[in-house]
KOLSE-260089 format. One record per residue (C-alpha): x negated, y, z negated; residue in three letters. Coordinates in nm, 3 decimals, always signed. Layout:
REC, X, Y, Z, ALA
...
This chain:
REC, +2.518, +0.489, +0.923, MET
REC, +2.903, +0.582, +1.125, GLU
REC, +2.749, +0.675, +1.438, ASN
REC, +2.572, +0.310, +1.460, HIS
REC, +2.783, +0.113, +1.267, ALA
REC, +2.756, -0.178, +1.492, ASP
REC, +2.400, -0.188, +1.539, GLU
REC, +2.146, -0.377, +1.361, ILE
REC, +1.956, -0.202, +1.089, SER
REC, +1.835, -0.465, +0.849, ILE
REC, +1.681, -0.812, +0.908, TRP
REC, +1.628, -1.062, +0.550, GLN
REC, +1.669, -1.417, +0.507, LYS
REC, +1.940, -1.589, +0.272, GLN
REC, +1.915, -1.943, +0.194, GLN
REC, +1.614, -2.031, +0.478, GLY
REC, +1.779, -1.850, +0.782, ALA
REC, +1.746, -1.505, +0.951, TRP
REC, +2.047, -1.256, +0.875, GLU
REC, +2.122, -0.908, +0.980, SER
REC, +2.274, -0.659, +0.816, VAL
REC, +2.483, -0.400, +1.083, THR
REC, +2.437, +0.014, +0.974, TRP
REC, +2.824, -0.005, +0.872, GLY
REC, +2.734, -0.290, +0.642, GLU
REC, +2.407, -0.114, +0.483, TYR
REC, +2.660, +0.212, +0.468, GLY
REC, +2.950, +0.021, +0.284, ASP
REC, +2.734, -0.151, +0.038, PHE
REC, +2.527, +0.185, -0.047, VAL
REC, +2.865, +0.331, -0.121, LYS
REC, +2.982, +0.096, -0.331, ASP
REC, +2.746, +0.064, -0.547, ILE
REC, +2.680, +0.471, -0.564, ALA
REC, +3.076, +0.451, -0.630, ASN
REC, +3.016, +0.283, -0.903, ALA
REC, +2.725, +0.412, -1.080, LEU
REC, +2.977, +0.738, -1.072, LEU
REC, +3.258, +0.495, -1.246, ASP
REC, +2.973, +0.407, -1.497, ALA
REC, +2.891, +0.786, -1.549, GLY
REC, +2.584, +0.848, -1.425, ILE
REC, +2.543, +1.177, -1.328, GLN
REC, +2.315, +1.429, -1.125, ARG
REC, +1.976, +1.467, -1.235, ALA
REC, +2.009, +1.135, -1.479, ASP
REC, +1.694, +0.921, -1.418, LYS
REC, +1.845, +0.538, -1.261, VAL
REC, +1.516, +0.249, -1.283, SER
REC, +1.505, -0.041, -1.018, ILE
REC, +1.184, -0.314, -1.110, ILE
REC, +1.266, -0.549, -0.785, SER
REC, +0.996, -0.691, -0.561, LEU
REC, +1.056, -0.572, -0.167, THR
REC, +1.455, -0.672, -0.064, ARG
REC, +1.723, -0.519, +0.098, PHE
REC, +1.917, -0.424, -0.242, GLU
REC, +1.619, -0.221, -0.342, TRP
REC, +1.701, +0.022, -0.073, VAL
REC, +2.065, -0.049, -0.079, VAL
REC, +2.048, +0.087, -0.447, VAL
REC, +1.844, +0.396, -0.396, ASP
REC, +1.992, +0.534, -0.140, LEU
REC, +2.319, +0.500, -0.419, ALA
REC, +2.098, +0.695, -0.680, ILE
REC, +2.024, +0.947, -0.421, MET
REC, +2.364, +1.074, -0.318, SER
REC, +2.479, +1.079, -0.626, ILE
REC, +2.247, +1.381, -0.763, GLY
REC, +2.088, +1.096, -0.943, ALA
REC, +1.700, +1.059, -0.989, ILE
REC, +1.504, +0.676, -0.905, THR
REC, +1.264, +0.580, -1.063, VAL
REC, +1.081, +0.279, -0.935, PRO
REC, +0.902, +0.037, -1.145, VAL
REC, +0.603, -0.218, -1.029, TYR
REC, +0.754, -0.588, -1.069, PRO
REC, +0.397, -0.701, -1.141, SER
REC, +0.428, -0.486, -1.439, ASN
REC, +0.348, -0.568, -1.822, THR
REC, +0.639, -0.553, -2.117, GLU
REC, +0.457, -0.241, -2.249, GLU
REC, +0.447, -0.104, -1.879, GLN
REC, +0.782, -0.103, -1.820, VAL
REC, +0.890, +0.040, -2.153, HIS
REC, +0.615, +0.340, -2.117, TYR
REC, +0.784, +0.430, -1.792, ILE
REC, +1.146, +0.355, -1.919, LEU
REC, +1.108, +0.582, -2.177, ASP
REC, +0.900, +0.820, -2.065, HIS
REC, +1.152, +0.833, -1.757, SER
REC, +1.454, +0.862, -1.962, GLN
REC, +1.612, +0.672, -1.789, SER
REC, +1.977, +0.562, -1.812, LYS
REC, +2.029, +0.298, -1.601, PHE
REC, +1.823, -0.014, -1.501, VAL
REC, +1.845, -0.282, -1.191, PHE
REC, +1.665, -0.559, -1.243, ALA
REC, +1.557, -0.810, -0.969, GLU
REC, +1.631, -1.141, -1.160, ASP
REC, +1.572, -1.332, -1.489, GLN
REC, +1.157, -1.296, -1.478, GLU
REC, +1.236, -0.915, -1.497, GLN
REC, +1.559, -0.889, -1.704, LEU
REC, +1.322, -1.122, -1.965, ASP
REC, +1.117, -0.800, -2.022, LYS
REC, +1.437, -0.573, -2.064, MET
REC, +1.558, -0.801, -2.350, MET
REC, +1.209, -0.774, -2.548, LYS
REC, +1.193, -0.391, -2.499, ILE
REC, +1.582, -0.287, -2.480, ARG
REC, +1.586, -0.246, -2.851, SER
REC, +1.298, +0.075, -2.794, GLY
REC, +1.439, +0.188, -2.548, LEU
REC, +1.756, +0.460, -2.646, ARG
REC, +1.833, +0.569, -2.348, ASP
REC, +1.945, +0.291, -2.134, VAL
REC, +2.315, +0.238, -2.091, GLN
REC, +2.318, -0.080, -1.918, GLN
REC, +2.093, -0.354, -1.717, THR
REC, +2.247, -0.458, -1.375, VAL
REC, +2.078, -0.783, -1.216, VAL
REC, +2.014, -0.871, -0.807, PHE
REC, +1.960, -1.271, -0.867, ASP
REC, +2.173, -1.517, -1.123, LYS
REC, +2.120, -1.519, -1.418, TYR
REC, +2.078, -1.769, -1.719, GLN
REC, +2.272, -1.605, -1.971, LEU
REC, +2.637, -1.462, -1.818, GLU
REC, +2.738, -1.275, -2.081, ILE
REC, +2.465, -1.058, -2.236, ILE
REC, +2.596, -0.714, -2.383, GLU
REC, +2.479, -0.401, -2.085, LYS
REC, +2.381, -0.704, -1.871, VAL
REC, +2.573, -0.699, -1.553, ILE
REC, +2.564, -0.925, -1.212, SER
REC, +2.516, -0.685, -0.900, LEU
REC, +2.798, -0.846, -0.772, ASP
REC, +3.016, -0.738, -1.003, THR
REC, +2.900, -0.426, -1.058, PHE
REC, +2.975, -0.404, -0.667, ARG
REC, +3.302, -0.508, -0.728, GLU
REC, +3.322, -0.222, -0.980, LYS
REC, +3.232, +0.004, -0.777, GLY
REC, +3.447, -0.108, -0.452, SER
REC, +3.757, -0.066, -0.698, THR
REC, +3.689, +0.260, -0.791, PHE
REC, +3.615, +0.379, -0.409, ARG
REC, +3.978, +0.296, -0.306, ARG
REC, +4.101, +0.479, -0.598, GLY
REC, +3.836, +0.792, -0.568, ASN
REC, +3.817, +0.823, -0.180, PRO
REC, +3.657, +1.181, -0.192, GLU
REC, +3.410, +1.121, -0.506, MET
REC, +3.109, +1.029, -0.356, LEU
REC, +3.143, +1.247, -0.086, LYS
REC, +3.139, +1.572, -0.336, LYS
REC, +2.801, +1.427, -0.483, SER
REC, +2.660, +1.434, -0.154, ILE
REC, +2.795, +1.782, -0.058, ASP
REC, +2.664, +1.932, -0.394, GLY
REC, +2.269, +1.768, -0.329, GLY
REC, +2.009, +2.031, -0.264, ASN
REC, +1.705, +1.966, -0.067, PRO
REC, +1.494, +2.107, -0.333, GLN
REC, +1.649, +1.885, -0.612, ASP
REC, +1.446, +1.590, -0.726, THR
REC, +1.536, +1.265, -0.601, ILE
REC, +1.248, +1.013, -0.743, SER
REC, +0.970, +0.962, -0.973, PHE
REC, +0.700, +0.821, -0.844, ILE
REC, +0.463, +0.691, -1.082, TYR
REC, +0.052, +0.736, -1.007, THR
REC, -0.100, +0.434, -1.010, SER
REC, -0.297, +0.507, -1.354, GLY
REC, -0.660, +0.434, -1.276, THR
REC, -0.680, +0.663, -1.549, THR
REC, -0.479, +0.712, -1.881, GLY
REC, -0.098, +0.654, -1.823, HIS
REC, +0.076, +0.692, -1.489, PRO
REC, +0.183, +1.020, -1.432, LYS
REC, +0.547, +1.065, -1.253, ALA
REC, +0.550, +1.275, -0.962, GLY
REC, +0.860, +1.425, -0.881, LEU
REC, +0.976, +1.401, -0.535, ILE
REC, +1.256, +1.596, -0.323, ASN
REC, +1.440, +1.609, -0.032, SER
REC, +1.174, +1.817, +0.127, GLU
REC, +0.873, +1.622, +0.058, ASN
REC, +1.051, +1.336, +0.217, VAL
REC, +1.170, +1.485, +0.552, LEU
REC, +0.835, +1.674, +0.563, ALA
REC, +0.638, +1.359, +0.625, VAL
REC, +0.881, +1.183, +0.808, VAL
REC, +1.014, +1.380, +1.042, LYS
REC, +0.710, +1.391, +1.237, HIS
REC, +0.657, +1.000, +1.244, LEU
REC, +0.829, +0.942, +1.531, PRO
REC, +0.649, +1.194, +1.758, ASP
REC, +0.306, +1.089, +1.637, LEU
REC, +0.356, +0.747, +1.708, TYR
REC, +0.618, +0.693, +1.963, GLY
REC, +0.901, +0.534, +1.724, ILE
REC, +1.217, +0.459, +1.786, THR
REC, +1.564, +0.256, +1.710, LYS
REC, +1.403, -0.063, +1.896, ASN
REC, +1.148, -0.060, +1.720, ASP
REC, +1.122, -0.299, +1.413, MET
REC, +0.880, -0.276, +1.077, SER
REC, +0.808, -0.504, +0.872, ILE
REC, +0.875, -0.444, +0.508, ALA
REC, +0.737, -0.609, +0.187, TYR
REC, +0.463, -0.380, -0.011, LEU
REC, +0.592, -0.282, -0.301, PRO
REC, +0.862, +0.065, -0.230, LEU
REC, +0.713, +0.160, -0.616, SER
REC, +0.458, +0.280, -0.402, HIS
REC, +0.523, +0.563, -0.186, ILE
REC, +0.371, +0.446, +0.095, ALA
REC, +0.598, +0.149, +0.165, GLU
REC, +0.908, +0.381, +0.064, ARG
REC, +0.808, +0.587, +0.366, ASP
REC, +0.746, +0.356, +0.644, LEU
REC, +0.965, +0.087, +0.502, GLY
REC, +1.307, +0.254, +0.362, HIS
REC, +1.278, +0.613, +0.479, PHE
REC, +1.173, +0.641, +0.808, MET
REC, +1.453, +0.408, +0.945, LYS
REC, +1.706, +0.693, +0.845, LEU
REC, +1.567, +0.930, +1.019, TYR
REC, +1.428, +0.718, +1.356, SER
REC, +1.712, +0.426, +1.332, GLY
REC, +1.435, +0.205, +1.357, ASN
REC, +1.517, -0.202, +1.256, VAL
REC, +1.362, -0.332, +0.950, THR
REC, +1.283, -0.662, +0.848, VAL
REC, +1.222, -0.720, +0.501, PHE
REC, +0.990, -1.066, +0.407, ALA
REC, +1.076, -1.275, +0.162, GLU
REC, +0.771, -1.182, -0.099, SER
REC, +0.382, -1.109, +0.015, LEU
REC, +0.290, -1.460, -0.030, GLU
REC, +0.552, -1.546, +0.271, ASP
REC, +0.414, -1.231, +0.511, MET
REC, +0.227, -1.406, +0.718, PRO
REC, +0.459, -1.674, +0.843, ALA
REC, +0.765, -1.428, +0.817, ASN
REC, +0.531, -1.192, +1.055, LEU
REC, +0.518, -1.450, +1.277, ILE
REC, +0.868, -1.530, +1.261, GLN
REC, +1.000, -1.199, +1.316, SER
REC, +0.764, -1.028, +1.586, GLY
REC, +0.748, -0.676, +1.425, PRO
REC, +0.645, -0.375, +1.628, THR
REC, +0.503, -0.195, +1.366, ILE
REC, +0.281, -0.278, +1.065, MET
REC, +0.217, -0.082, +0.760, PHE
REC, -0.082, -0.254, +0.533, GLY
REC, -0.298, -0.177, +0.287, THR
REC, -0.695, -0.183, +0.343, PRO
REC, -0.666, -0.565, +0.152, ARG
REC, -0.377, -0.696, +0.386, VAL
REC, -0.629, -0.637, +0.652, PHE
REC, -0.934, -0.741, +0.568, GLU
REC, -0.764, -1.051, +0.447, LYS
REC, -0.663, -1.083, +0.807, TYR
REC, -1.018, -1.073, +0.963, TYR
REC, -1.166, -1.283, +0.637, ALA
REC, -0.894, -1.571, +0.808, ARG
REC, -0.981, -1.499, +1.182, ILE
REC, -1.384, -1.514, +1.087, SER
REC, -1.308, -1.858, +0.833, SER
REC, -1.168, -1.984, +1.179, GLY
REC, -1.434, -1.874, +1.395, ILE
REC, -1.672, -2.066, +1.122, LYS
REC, -1.486, -2.410, +1.179, ASP
REC, -1.480, -2.380, +1.562, ALA
REC, -1.708, -2.572, +1.783, THR
REC, -2.067, -2.481, +1.973, TRP
REC, -1.814, -2.396, +2.299, PHE
REC, -1.537, -2.230, +2.165, GLN
REC, -1.775, -1.979, +1.932, LYS
REC, -1.929, -1.867, +2.285, LYS
REC, -1.628, -1.852, +2.397, ILE
REC, -1.508, -1.596, +2.133, TYR
REC, -1.833, -1.393, +2.133, ASP
REC, -1.793, -1.344, +2.549, TRP
REC, -1.434, -1.258, +2.515, ALA
REC, -1.508, -0.939, +2.208, VAL
REC, -1.795, -0.850, +2.368, LYS
REC, -1.596, -0.763, +2.691, VAL
REC, -1.288, -0.588, +2.444, GLY
REC, -1.586, -0.412, +2.291, LYS
REC, -1.723, -0.286, +2.685, SER
REC, -1.349, -0.263, +2.792, TYR
REC, -1.305, -0.019, +2.451, ALA
REC, -1.526, +0.187, +2.438, GLU
REC, -1.551, +0.229, +2.820, LEU
REC, -1.138, +0.346, +2.766, THR
REC, -1.177, +0.557, +2.445, ASP
REC, -1.377, +0.767, +2.704, LYS
REC, -1.132, +0.822, +2.890, GLY
REC, -1.329, +0.665, +3.170, LYS
REC, -1.168, +0.419, +3.431, THR
REC, -1.317, +0.066, +3.391, SER
REC, -1.403, -0.131, +3.703, THR
REC, -1.172, -0.413, +3.810, LEU
REC, -1.447, -0.673, +3.717, TYR
REC, -1.423, -0.522, +3.370, LEU
REC, -1.021, -0.561, +3.394, LYS
REC, -1.041, -0.910, +3.566, VAL
REC, -1.253, -1.013, +3.187, LYS
REC, -1.054, -0.840, +2.972, TYR
REC, -0.714, -0.961, +3.090, ALA
REC, -0.907, -1.329, +3.067, ILE
REC, -1.069, -1.235, +2.755, ALA
REC, -0.703, -1.170, +2.609, HIS
REC, -0.553, -1.505, +2.773, PHE
REC, -0.812, -1.732, +2.610, LEU
REC, -0.909, -1.541, +2.273, ILE
REC, -0.695, -1.201, +2.193, PHE
REC, -0.336, -1.303, +2.249, GLN
REC, -0.377, -1.607, +1.948, LYS
REC, -0.518, -1.305, +1.696, ILE
REC, -0.177, -1.077, +1.824, HIS
REC, +0.000, -1.402, +1.768, ASP
REC, -0.085, -1.423, +1.394, ILE
REC, +0.049, -1.088, +1.377, PHE
REC, +0.415, -1.219, +1.579, GLY
REC, +0.285, -1.117, +1.905, GLY
REC, +0.463, -0.760, +1.913, ASN
REC, +0.252, -0.545, +1.775, ILE
REC, +0.242, -0.189, +1.937, ARG
REC, +0.042, -0.059, +1.669, PHE
REC, -0.064, -0.117, +1.236, MET
REC, -0.091, +0.172, +1.031, ILE
REC, -0.359, +0.178, +0.699, SER
REC, -0.297, +0.344, +0.427, GLY
REC, -0.316, +0.377, +0.045, ALA
REC, -0.721, +0.338, -0.034, ALA
REC, -1.016, +0.337, +0.271, PRO
REC, -1.072, +0.066, +0.516, ILE
REC, -1.429, -0.086, +0.635, SER
REC, -1.480, +0.111, +1.019, PRO
REC, -1.563, -0.211, +1.107, ASN
REC, -1.241, -0.335, +1.038, ILE
REC, -1.083, -0.082, +1.246, ILE
REC, -1.313, -0.127, +1.514, ARG
REC, -1.265, -0.542, +1.557, TYR
REC, -0.941, -0.499, +1.582, PHE
REC, -0.908, -0.207, +1.849, HIS
REC, -1.154, -0.449, +2.067, TRP
REC, -0.882, -0.734, +2.052, VAL
REC, -0.650, -0.497, +2.130, GLY
REC, -0.460, -0.417, +1.800, LEU
REC, -0.489, -0.085, +1.699, ASP
REC, -0.521, +0.059, +1.340, ILE
REC, -0.424, +0.357, +1.263, TYR
REC, -0.569, +0.489, +0.919, GLU
REC, -0.388, +0.752, +0.717, VAL
REC, -0.429, +0.942, +0.421, TYR
REC, -0.247, +1.107, +0.159, GLY
REC, -0.148, +1.056, -0.181, MET
REC, +0.183, +0.987, -0.433, THR
REC, +0.168, +1.351, -0.449, GLU
REC, +0.118, +1.473, -0.124, THR
REC, +0.413, +1.212, -0.043, THR
REC, +0.151, +0.999, +0.102, GLY
REC, +0.043, +1.175, +0.416, VAL
REC, -0.220, +1.458, +0.447, ILE
REC, -0.411, +1.332, +0.753, SER
REC, -0.330, +1.050, +1.020, ALA
REC, -0.481, +0.915, +1.278, ASN
REC, -0.245, +0.877, +1.596, ARG
REC, -0.171, +0.769, +1.920, MET
REC, -0.444, +0.899, +2.171, GLY
REC, -0.611, +1.094, +1.893, ARG
REC, -0.818, +0.891, +1.672, VAL
REC, -1.180, +0.861, +1.592, LYS
REC, -1.262, +0.549, +1.343, ILE
REC, -1.446, +0.624, +1.054, GLY
REC, -1.205, +0.906, +0.930, SER
REC, -0.865, +0.968, +0.795, VAL
REC, -0.738, +1.168, +1.110, GLY
REC, -0.632, +1.516, +1.202, GLN
REC, -0.405, +1.703, +0.929, ILE
REC, -0.075, +1.682, +0.892, TYR
REC, +0.151, +1.917, +1.064, PRO
REC, +0.247, +2.151, +0.876, ASP
REC, -0.079, +2.125, +0.678, THR
REC, -0.364, +2.313, +0.561, GLU
REC, -0.604, +2.172, +0.436, VAL
REC, -0.978, +2.323, +0.286, LYS
REC, -1.290, +2.174, +0.140, ILE
REC, -1.334, +2.330, -0.173, ALA
REC, -1.725, +2.453, -0.311, GLU
REC, -1.778, +2.119, -0.450, ASP
REC, -1.630, +1.913, -0.166, GLY
REC, -1.293, +1.842, -0.293, GLU
REC, -1.025, +1.816, -0.051, ILE
REC, -0.739, +2.051, -0.074, CYS
REC, -0.374, +2.038, +0.077, SER
REC, -0.102, +2.304, +0.089, ARG
REC, +0.215, +2.181, +0.312, GLY
REC, +0.578, +2.072, +0.209, PRO
REC, +0.537, +1.764, +0.075, GLN
REC, +0.317, +1.851, -0.163, ASN
REC, +0.493, +1.728, -0.512, ILE
REC, +0.612, +2.061, -0.702, LEU
REC, +0.456, +1.858, -1.042, GLY
REC, +0.424, +1.598, -1.299, TYR
REC, +0.790, +1.467, -1.525, TYR
REC, +0.694, +1.588, -1.867, ARG
REC, +0.307, +1.657, -1.780, ASN
REC, +0.237, +2.017, -1.771, GLU
REC, -0.102, +2.004, -1.841, GLU
REC, -0.167, +1.717, -1.534, ALA
REC, +0.061, +1.949, -1.330, SER
REC, -0.178, +2.278, -1.353, ASN
REC, -0.480, +2.067, -1.294, GLU
REC, -0.308, +1.941, -0.976, LEU
REC, -0.160, +2.242, -0.831, LEU
REC, -0.380, +2.564, -0.830, ILE
REC, -0.339, +2.892, -0.785, GLN
REC, -0.638, +3.063, -0.539, ASP
REC, -0.715, +3.435, -0.549, GLU
REC, -0.471, +3.522, -0.258, GLN
REC, -0.180, +3.341, -0.469, GLY
REC, -0.132, +3.051, -0.264, ALA
REC, -0.124, +2.737, -0.420, VAL
REC, -0.336, +2.450, -0.324, TRP
REC, -0.273, +2.071, -0.445, LEU
REC, -0.613, +1.922, -0.574, HIS
REC, -0.666, +1.604, -0.445, THR
REC, -0.970, +1.460, -0.630, GLY
REC, -1.169, +1.323, -0.284, ASP
REC, -1.475, +1.443, -0.169, ILE
REC, -1.463, +1.511, +0.223, GLY
REC, -1.556, +1.704, +0.510, HIS
REC, -1.377, +1.815, +0.800, ILE
REC, -1.575, +1.770, +1.129, ASP
REC, -1.561, +2.011, +1.444, ASP
REC, -1.279, +1.842, +1.626, GLU
REC, -1.036, +1.882, +1.337, GLY
REC, -1.078, +1.516, +1.180, TYR
REC, -1.123, +1.484, +0.783, LEU
REC, -1.396, +1.225, +0.668, PHE
REC, -1.317, +1.074, +0.288, ILE
REC, -1.652, +1.058, +0.109, THR
REC, -1.512, +0.914, -0.211, ASP
REC, -1.308, +0.982, -0.513, ARG
REC, -1.499, +1.319, -0.700, LYS
REC, -1.520, +1.093, -0.999, LYS
REC, -1.642, +0.805, -0.865, ASP
REC, -1.960, +0.900, -0.686, ILE
REC, -2.262, +0.788, -0.836, ILE
REC, -2.585, +1.002, -0.847, ILE
REC, -2.909, +0.757, -0.936, THR
REC, -3.196, +0.781, -1.102, ALA
REC, -3.390, +0.889, -0.802, GLY
REC, -3.148, +1.203, -0.739, GLY
REC, -2.934, +1.049, -0.448, LYS
REC, -2.555, +1.067, -0.441, ASN
REC, -2.377, +0.795, -0.342, ILE
REC, -2.033, +0.671, -0.249, ALA
REC, -1.974, +0.351, -0.389, PRO
REC, -1.642, +0.288, -0.209, GLN
REC, -1.830, +0.305, +0.108, ASN
REC, -2.077, +0.051, -0.003, ILE
REC, -1.764, -0.153, -0.170, GLU
REC, -1.539, -0.148, +0.171, ASN
REC, -1.856, -0.309, +0.387, LEU
REC, -1.929, -0.555, +0.115, MET
REC, -1.618, -0.694, +0.122, LYS
REC, -1.563, -0.760, +0.546, THR
REC, -1.718, -1.121, +0.427, SER
REC, -1.440, -1.336, +0.411, SER
REC, -1.580, -1.500, +0.093, PHE
REC, -1.565, -1.131, -0.104, ILE
REC, -1.237, -1.052, -0.291, SER
REC, -1.326, -0.723, -0.475, GLN
REC, -1.627, -0.569, -0.511, THR
REC, -1.729, -0.266, -0.808, ILE
REC, -2.113, -0.102, -0.744, VAL
REC, -2.247, +0.037, -1.065, TYR
REC, -2.585, +0.247, -1.083, GLY
REC, -2.453, +0.582, -1.184, ASP
REC, -2.771, +0.740, -1.303, ARG
REC, -3.009, +0.407, -1.284, LYS
REC, -3.311, +0.287, -1.046, PRO
REC, -3.078, +0.137, -0.797, TYR
REC, -2.777, -0.042, -0.734, LEU
REC, -2.603, -0.329, -0.867, ALA
REC, -2.276, -0.427, -0.820, MET
REC, -1.976, -0.693, -0.983, LEU
REC, -1.803, -0.936, -0.692, VAL
REC, -1.517, -1.136, -0.739, THR
REC, -1.439, -1.435, -0.508, LEU
REC, -1.188, -1.488, -0.262, ASP
REC, -1.079, -1.797, -0.396, GLU
REC, -0.948, -1.995, -0.043, ASP
REC, -1.279, -1.898, +0.093, GLU
REC, -1.490, -2.020, -0.177, ILE
REC, -1.294, -2.334, -0.206, ALA
REC, -1.316, -2.424, +0.174, LYS
REC, -1.662, -2.381, +0.170, PHE
REC, -1.681, -2.588, -0.143, ALA
REC, -1.476, -2.874, +0.062, ARG
REC, -1.735, -2.877, +0.361, ASP
REC, -2.052, -2.849, +0.113, ARG
REC, -1.854, -3.193, -0.059, LYS
REC, -1.934, -2.934, -0.389, ILE
REC, -1.763, -3.070, -0.735, LEU
REC, -1.615, -2.839, -0.925, TYR
REC, -1.338, -2.797, -1.216, GLN
REC, -1.186, -2.417, -1.144, ASP
REC, -1.279, -2.139, -0.998, LEU
REC, -1.495, -2.028, -1.290, ALA
REC, -1.699, -2.356, -1.271, ASP
REC, -1.737, -2.294, -0.898, LEU
REC, -1.842, -1.956, -0.922, SER
REC, -2.146, -2.059, -1.140, LYS
REC, -2.259, -2.290, -0.851, LYS
REC, -2.639, -2.266, -0.693, GLN
REC, -2.509, -2.309, -0.424, GLU
REC, -2.215, -2.011, -0.422, VAL
REC, -2.459, -1.776, -0.594, VAL
REC, -2.692, -1.853, -0.243, ASP
REC, -2.426, -1.800, +0.025, LEU
REC, -2.341, -1.448, -0.161, LEU
REC, -2.688, -1.316, -0.142, HIS
REC, -2.696, -1.450, +0.221, HIS
REC, -2.403, -1.223, +0.259, GLU
REC, -2.483, -0.957, +0.057, ILE
REC, -2.807, -0.918, +0.210, SER
REC, -2.699, -0.932, +0.586, ALA
REC, -2.480, -0.643, +0.505, LEU
REC, -2.773, -0.465, +0.291, ASN
REC, -2.865, -0.410, +0.670, LYS
REC, -2.626, -0.188, +0.773, GLU
REC, -2.703, +0.075, +0.479, LEU
REC, -2.935, +0.329, +0.373, ALA
REC, -3.246, +0.153, +0.137, SER
REC, -3.088, +0.374, -0.131, TYR
REC, -2.758, +0.229, -0.064, GLU
REC, -2.842, -0.139, -0.060, THR
REC, -2.734, -0.390, -0.380, ILE
REC, -3.026, -0.469, -0.567, LYS
REC, -2.848, -0.774, -0.746, LYS
REC, -2.530, -0.866, -0.862, PHE
REC, -2.286, -1.111, -1.086, ARG
REC, -1.987, -1.297, -0.984, ILE
REC, -1.679, -1.283, -1.252, LEU
REC, -1.543, -1.593, -1.310, GLU
REC, -1.222, -1.513, -1.174, GLU
REC, -1.019, -1.255, -1.022, GLU
REC, -0.931, -0.932, -1.149, LEU
REC, -0.580, -0.899, -1.386, ASP
REC, -0.348, -0.662, -1.393, GLN
REC, -0.255, -0.818, -1.724, ASP
REC, -0.641, -0.713, -1.889, LYS
REC, -0.564, -0.299, -1.718, ASP
REC, -0.826, -0.427, -1.499, GLU
REC, -0.624, -0.317, -1.176, ILE
REC, -0.343, -0.146, -1.067, THR
REC, -0.028, -0.277, -0.883, PRO
REC, -0.179, -0.182, -0.621, THR
REC, -0.475, -0.319, -0.672, LEU
REC, -0.695, +0.009, -0.750, LYS
REC, -0.948, -0.100, -0.934, VAL
REC, -0.993, +0.073, -1.278, LYS
REC, -1.325, +0.100, -1.302, ARG
REC, -1.404, +0.210, -1.663, ASP
REC, -1.193, -0.062, -1.783, VAL
REC, -1.384, -0.343, -1.564, VAL
REC, -1.782, -0.180, -1.629, PHE
REC, -1.640, -0.203, -2.070, ALA
REC, -1.500, -0.560, -2.015, HIS
REC, -1.885, -0.706, -1.827, TYR
REC, -2.121, -0.456, -1.966, GLN
REC, -2.288, -0.720, -2.097, TYR
REC, -2.333, -0.845, -1.685, LEU
REC, -2.430, -0.492, -1.630, ILE
REC, -2.682, -0.462, -1.897, ASP
REC, -2.875, -0.798, -1.725, GLU
REC, -2.951, -0.676, -1.409, MET
REC, -3.093, -0.375, -1.541, TYR
REC, -3.265, -0.585, -1.795, ALA
REC, -3.572, -0.431, -1.836, GLY
REC, -3.579, -0.123, -1.615, ASN
């Protein structure tokens, strides 16, 4: 940070205006908070939790915690009081950084049951100015600044005393089954991932990324936080997930990471806009996409396009593609999708219009990466080639197993789960068992079939991967979530949730009167619309993979009901239990 003290590191919005933060200012903030933690008695290997949305203060506190040898425990701000209590208690956190009044309120309700927590530091202003064991971040920083002046060498000694194999953070898994598990992340794990990103994607300090997904998730932590410490690129912090689309246009980053749901929503937004276009506009759009497809298919094979095709592509870009690029800020060089499978159709579409999405595969337990599509080496439908310094083998039952420096050493206070995750083979090598089914083709590209536990075996003996079908169905702009059912059943059925914005627009256009989403989901026009959408998508599937029946849920899946994780992964067993009566309806008489 000292070598580039005057260069811009961060952009954040303050009181409606974008403000820059230099590397020097960033470093001073980190040093003040680190010294404040030392002053408060936090020692090496103590656990410190952060409950906050993605923002500049989050990464400052994270670096401060790690710099003194303590361990960061990220907590999703969307977690319920019970979930927060579990993580703080399980991790034995001694300190908590809470974002605002909402998170402080959670702490006030549960702190009597947290024997280890000594103090809560709040980022934003809170209502009750004097609360025992609660302090504002500004006041906490002032204490650190004072301590720093009186003890100028203490932080340096803490940093010098560190070891790359020391645990720097817990990352709690999504918890699709049971309580989340705390993966033990060390500096070697992180370096094994981020040191290769600049070479794989040509990232330099001139690049700008946008951080908006939860930093509690390893993927955003890697790409929105740790990566810049290695490559020196600039980061824009979005105001919130909801404000991200507007912030994206305002800031114009060159790099963007997103989960499949982010790209699905953009795809749905574009599709919806085309539906409202005039006949002439639709014709131009269809022509442009066709040109983009022809151009991409030719260049992907390493062939030179004709001058005629180049001219058509330039016109298509001017008339259509540039407008799509502008939705993403106009400067995007590439985008990365991870954390869940994405439909190949969505990747192909954006590729045709000149926006490349590189799908990356990994998990919390591999510090986010096992394989990656990268510049010049892409195979759509795969999750790319194996990451540098990493080995992958496919077990006899099809499970993907990995071995590499990014693999965690286990879970905190969970020896049984650690032993199930990391298994020694006959030669003494330890392999991480991912729980995913897949295969590697002749060119070394890894393909994921599905989660091992989610594979459906129908009554007819067909093995079906539900995620592939679900991702295809979510390419409909009217569909938000899909959950396919059919284990030991004669056919596949599906539970569907509606995209509220798109279905409301459909209702307005058709002048359908309704009270709320629950009421709208029952309207025959909506049922007929979904039937039409699903039938059209069924044509892309084998006969035994097609959805024969479906039911529309009256509301979105809810984290408070334990139906989805904070990263929007569906807890299938919970959803099936909640809606068993609808599943029974779809199989009645069979």
